[in-house]
BABA-813423 format. One record per residue (C-alpha): residue in three letters; z negated, x negated, y negated. Coordinates in steps of 0.1 Angstrom, whole numbers, plus 5000, padded with zeros to 4 digits. Example, Ala and Ser with C-alpha at 12.3 -4.5 7.8 and 13.67 -1.06 7.14 Angstrom:
BEGIN
PT  res    c3    c1    c2
PT  ALA  4922  4877  5045
PT  SER  4929  4863  5011
// end
This chain:
BEGIN
PT  res    c3    c1    c2
PT  MET  5000  5000  5000
PT  ALA  5009  4987  4966
PT  ARG  4983  4982  4939
PT  PHE  4982  5007  4910
PT  ARG  4988  4991  4876
PT  TYR  4986  5012  4845
PT  SER  5012  4999  4820
PT  MET  4992  5010  4789
PT  GLN  4958  4997  4801
PT  SER  4956  4973  4771
PT  ILE  4959  5003  4748
PT  LEU  4932  5022  4767
PT  ASN  4910  4991  4764
PT  ILE  4916  4990  4726
PT  LYS  4907  5028  4724
PT  LEU  4875  5021  4743
PT  LYS  4866  4994  4719
PT  MET  4874  5016  4690
PT  GLU  4852  5043  4704
PT  THR  4823  5019  4708
PT  GLN  4827  5007  4672
PT  ALA  4829  5043  4660
PT  LYS  4797  5052  4679
PT  GLN  4780  5022  4663
PT  GLU  4792  5033  4628
PT  PHE  4780  5068  4635
PT  SER  4746  5055  4646
PT  SER  4744  5033  4615
PT  ALA  4752  5062  4592
PT  ARG  4726  5083  4610
PT  ALA  4700  5056  4605
PT  VAL  4709  5054  4568
PT  LEU  4705  5091  4564
PT  ASP  4671  5091  4582
PT  GLU  4659  5063  4560
PT  GLU  4670  5082  4528
PT  GLU  4653  5113  4540
PT  GLU  4621  5093  4547
PT  ARG  4622  5079  4512
PT  LEU  4625  5114  4498
PT  GLY  4595  5125  4518
PT  ARG  4575  5095  4504
PT  LEU  4585  5105  4468
PT  TYR  4574  5140  4474
PT  ASP  4541  5127  4487
PT  ARG  4536  5105  4456
PT  LYS  4545  5134  4433
PT  SER  4519  5156  4451
PT  GLY  4493  5128  4446
PT  TYR  4501  5127  4409
PT  GLU  4498  5165  4407
PT  ARG  4464  5165  4425
PT  GLU  4453  5137  4401
PT  ALA  4464  5160  4372
PT  GLU  4442  5188  4384
PT  LEU  4413  5164  4385
PT  LEU  4420  5151  4351
PT  LEU  4422  5186  4336
PT  SER  4390  5198  4354
PT  GLY  4367  5170  4342
PT  THR  4362  5153  4309
PT  LEU  4395  5153  4291
PT  ASN  4411  5119  4287
PT  LEU  4444  5126  4268
PT  ARG  4458  5092  4274
PT  ALA  4453  5095  4312
PT  ILE  4467  5131  4312
PT  GLY  4498  5119  4293
PT  GLU  4504  5090  4317
PT  ASN  4500  5113  4346
PT  ARG  4525  5138  4332
PT  ALA  4549  5109  4326
PT  ALA  4544  5098  4362
PT  VAL  4551  5133  4375
PT  ARG  4583  5135  4354
PT  CYS  4593  5101  4367
PT  MET  4588  5112  4403
PT  GLU  4609  5143  4396
PT  ARG  4637  5121  4383
PT  TYR  4634  5098  4414
PT  ILE  4635  5128  4437
PT  SER  4667  5141  4421
PT  GLU  4683  5107  4424
PT  GLN  4671  5104  4460
PT  LYS  4687  5138  4468
PT  VAL  4720  5125  4455
PT  ARG  4716  5095  4478
PT  ILE  4709  5119  4507
PT  THR  4740  5139  4499
PT  ILE  4761  5107  4499
PT  ALA  4745  5096  4532
PT  GLU  4753  5130  4547
PT  ARG  4789  5128  4536
PT  ASN  4791  5093  4552
PT  LEU  4776  5106  4584
PT  GLU  4801  5135  4585
PT  GLN  4830  5110  4580
PT  ALA  4817  5088  4608
PT  ARG  4813  5119  4630
PT  LEU  4849  5130  4623
PT  ARG  4862  5094  4630
PT  LEU  4842  5093  4663
PT  THR  4856  5127  4673
PT  GLU  4892  5115  4666
PT  VAL  4887  5082  4685
PT  MET  4872  5100  4714
PT  LYS  4901  5124  4716
PT  GLU  4926  5095  4716
PT  ARG  4907  5078  4744
PT  LYS  4905  5109  4764
PT  THR  4943  5114  4759
PT  HIS  4950  5079  4772
PT  GLU  4926  5084  4802
PT  THR  4945  5116  4810
PT  LEU  4978  5097  4808
PT  LYS  4963  5071  4831
PT  GLU  4952  5097  4856
PT  LYS  4986  5113  4856
PT  ALA  5002  5079  4861
PT  PHE  4978  5073  4890
PT  GLN  4986  5107  4906
PT  GLN  5024  5099  4902
PT  PHE  5017  5065  4918
PT  LEU  5000  5082  4948
PT  ALA  5028  5107  4952
PT  ASP  5054  5079  4951
PT  GLU  5034  5059  4977
PT  LYS  5031  5089  4999
PT  ARG  5069  5096  4996
PT  GLN  5076  5059  5004
PT  GLU  5053  5060  5034
PT  GLY  5070  5091  5046
PT  LYS  5104  5074  5043
PT  GLU  5091  5044  5063
PT  VAL  5077  5067  5090
PT  ASP  5110  5086  5092
PT  GLU  5130  5053  5094
PT  LEU  5107  5040  5121
PT  THR  5110  5073  5140
PT  SER  5148  5073  5137
PT  TYR  5149  5036  5148
PT  THR  5127  5043  5178
PT  TYR  5147  5074  5187
PT  GLY  5179  5055  5183
PT  GLN  5167  5026  5205
PT  ARG  5155  5051  5232
PT  ARG  5189  5068  5231
PT  LYS  5207  5035  5233
PT  ASP  5185  5025  5263
PT  GLU  5192  5059  5280
PT  LEU  5229  5055  5275
PT  SER  5230  5020  5288
PT  SER  5209  5029  5319
PT  ALA  5231  5059  5325
PT  LEU  5262  5037  5323
PT  ALA  5248  5010  5345
// end
């Protein structure tokens, strides 16, 4: 039996490498988004801390300077939070692009694997046909030899 050799195996190998790379890019984009979301959570925590501190400043002896600094800190945190939300939106867009690229690369790889499978099935069918031919030839030869032997023994 002959050995199956897929003529476009090098292309399939490239598609596999591209898929691996796309998976790594997707994973990296996911990690960036997770990190940005974690930063946003920390900013919310800091803002909450400043708001609790504001309640304490307003409930005790009034220190106008401390109250003003606290309000400035809360406004600053609000600005940081809005900037962080923009970063999260960008990270989400990047993640979606990486996901779309990964999906496309996976489709291409699957297409080439399907082509390889079809080529293999065709190879098996060709091998089976060739084997059938060889069996037929062997049978014909054997039958012909037997007939020849029968004729020569009948003539002798």
